[in-house]
C-alpha angles and dihedrals in degrees: 000000000000092000093047092049091049093050090048091051094048095048091048090047090053093050094044090047092053089048092051093049096046099038103031115015102042096041089046091051088050091054094051111096112245090219092068111097107229137157117244093255091047091051092048092047095047094039093054093043096047091046090049097050094046090050092047092050093049092046090053093050093045093051092043087057090050095248124139122263094249091068088069097035098051098067091046091049092050092048090048091049092053093046092045091053091050092048093051090049093052098036118116121185113247131185111222129159123215120248117241091253090054091050088050089052092053090051091049091049092051092047088048092052092051095047099039095042097045095096091057101030091070095052128087090028121149117227133173088263098048141277117338129208134179113248092227093056101039097087098053103025098057089057090055094043089058092047093051093052091041094051091056086073110014135047121217094027125238116250108259094208105030108044136212094026125089125243115265136160090037135109108232101156093118090050090051091050093051090046090055091053093050097041096085103009123075092247122147114234089216093053092046096050104031102037116012101039098051091045094049095043093048092048092048092048090054091047093048094051091045094050096046095041091048092051092049098041098031088221128105092201092055088046088056089051089054089052090052092049092047098047104033112015115115138186133279097267093101091059092040093063090072089062102035098052134231094309090068116086116195117224139173093256102035089127094043103254118103116231119238092251090064097053102074093089080080105040091187088065090059103037089070092067097066088043090053092049092046088054089049090052088050090054090050090054092048091051089062099038137011113240124164094203093053090045093055095043091048091050092050090049092054092041098056093051090085089064092058099039118002097204091050089055090051092053090051092050089051094049099045098066090049090053091045091049091052091051090049093051098038105037102015088239120137102178094101089068083070090059090054096046094046092044089050091050093050090047091051092049090054099036106043099059092058098035125101112185092197095061105024119116102236133181117291119203106238108141112207096011092124091049090054091052090049095056098034107039110093094222094052133056088309111188106161090188090077091054092051092047091051092050091050095048092046091051092049093041091235097160096174095053091044090053091050092052091050091047090053090050090052091051090050089050093051099041093038095053097037100038104158090010089066083088086067090066088066087066087072086078090056091049091052092049097041107019120194133176091251092049094049093048094046092047092050092049090049093048094048092044093054101035101047093063089049093053105035145028130198101251110230089014092044099155092053087079087087087073088081091064107072094067088069091049091058094047094045091052087062093041089053095056090047088057089047087055089054090051092048091052095046101044144041106303099225093045092049092048091050090049091049092051091049091051092050091049092049091050096065112054097078089064093049094090091049092049092048090049090056093052090047095045108144114238124241112212126207103201121228092246089059091046089055089061093049090047090053091054091048096049106027105038129070113265091241093058119127120213126213115212134189112255094250122154094257093048094048093047101044145027091232097133093046092047096050098038096038088225125116119241131222090238134354139120091043095188091065092049087056091049093051092048102249123147092262095163093052093045093049092048089050091050093050090049089053091060100034098042118057092197105142093208094056093046095048092047091054092047096045098041093051099035092236113185109177139031117212119193136163115241090255093050091047093054090056094044123098108204094199112158095013127106104215130182115196108228101166136021137164134152091287112031140033121198119192131187111231107223122207 
């Protein structure tokens, strides 16, 4: 099976790579003005990114209008074909060796791919016993697997765990992009999502940080340091254990924010970082020279981010007007307002069609809520003394002391999460003394990314507010190496280099446990007998069929049945129903009543109201189930699963 899986991965990688070159890279290179002075890596990075975002936007519009994917893909393919022909005509073979810093970057990028992608690489793997998934990825990835297959045919997609409603209040632009790739090419959804996407996104993240940090620091070695800090740097919990004692257990999210290395179990949470940095590079180009093409491409890049990660898009739309205002005041140039307006328009085009204001989880003003969770939750920093002090000062109306306690918590939050990157905050002084467009934009993103979680939560999805945080971690990685550059220039070179190496080494240990956990992730096996049942649903039932499942732990926590059968379920993956704003509590209670209460009226009402077609039970669940009031026709049975048609 290992050889077959490897061949499948390599053939899918070849096809997906050709698609990316023809549809994204070459058209993007064609769009880039030749008059803009760029390094080869910058041109490749921007060309691929700009081609990608234009394609993504057009795909979304085409599918929203009900047109087939090829209507959007054809013009990109033709443009790529023309540009590829021109490139081959002008290409001259050159022999050029890589510098040591460039070789080091390639090694870092490969290590980053292996470590970041580990949680997904080991999922969707065929074995002699069945289909294997990593436990850490099962919850989120099965939701996305269903959406990718669903979006090949339907837009907007049906909800995999709350049929018969459609998905809303959710960013599925990456799923739509992957669906477009697999719609006409013989690409496996599993290979696309579990192997190729994490590898490509990780590599592009490394490239984006390297390109931007090199341009700002003018050093490839410092750019490599920025890549290390971005990919691998953790929080201060590793150092804290020496002061807190043996009862304290360091973790990657002790201080609430998740490190970048932990985010790849949701690739859409990571793909926004290279898009953000590509937009930043576009702003840096515009600062030096007006160019309408770069302006529009930069705006589209910022605008589509909301479709991959809504909160990332909001941060970009907050930072852009600040950058535009600075350009207006400093250089008397007002063209960057166009970037903001166009980015806002693109964001609205993508966001509004899938947004439902009545059910969306918005921001709730609760200043300090995250700090309270940090010091009170047992699996976080957990210092009950702060909770007791707050209660005491509130009872005695000691406002000053209460403010001091909250200020200390904020310092712990900042230093704890940033650790070595706290040095990056010093770069704020440099930005104030010598402001630049890049510095103003990066500082605004950092400020918004850190302050929003301290002031708000997300209501019913309160802990999701931490998803604002990682944008600051990326920016502060670059700020930190810029401060290291200042230190290198101001002190003895060897001493400064030694100090820099020590800082980089100290930045990593807190993530070690998280990285080891990903390599030791226990597999979850879907046996072949179970897969036979899912295959029956996929091939022998109408595509619009809705499946009723028993409220078992695996069904309530994942969209496994929906993902592997390509059929939506009445209720499963309850977390995502909560995210999208459905009445998940009412639906779960109704489902439990269906199985616990044999009232024919209740059961028939649930079946009729929701157009449920099939009942899928394990043999054990079936033995405990009383079908009173239901007319069932058994259509599939093996030693593991029974599927029954529910007759009206």
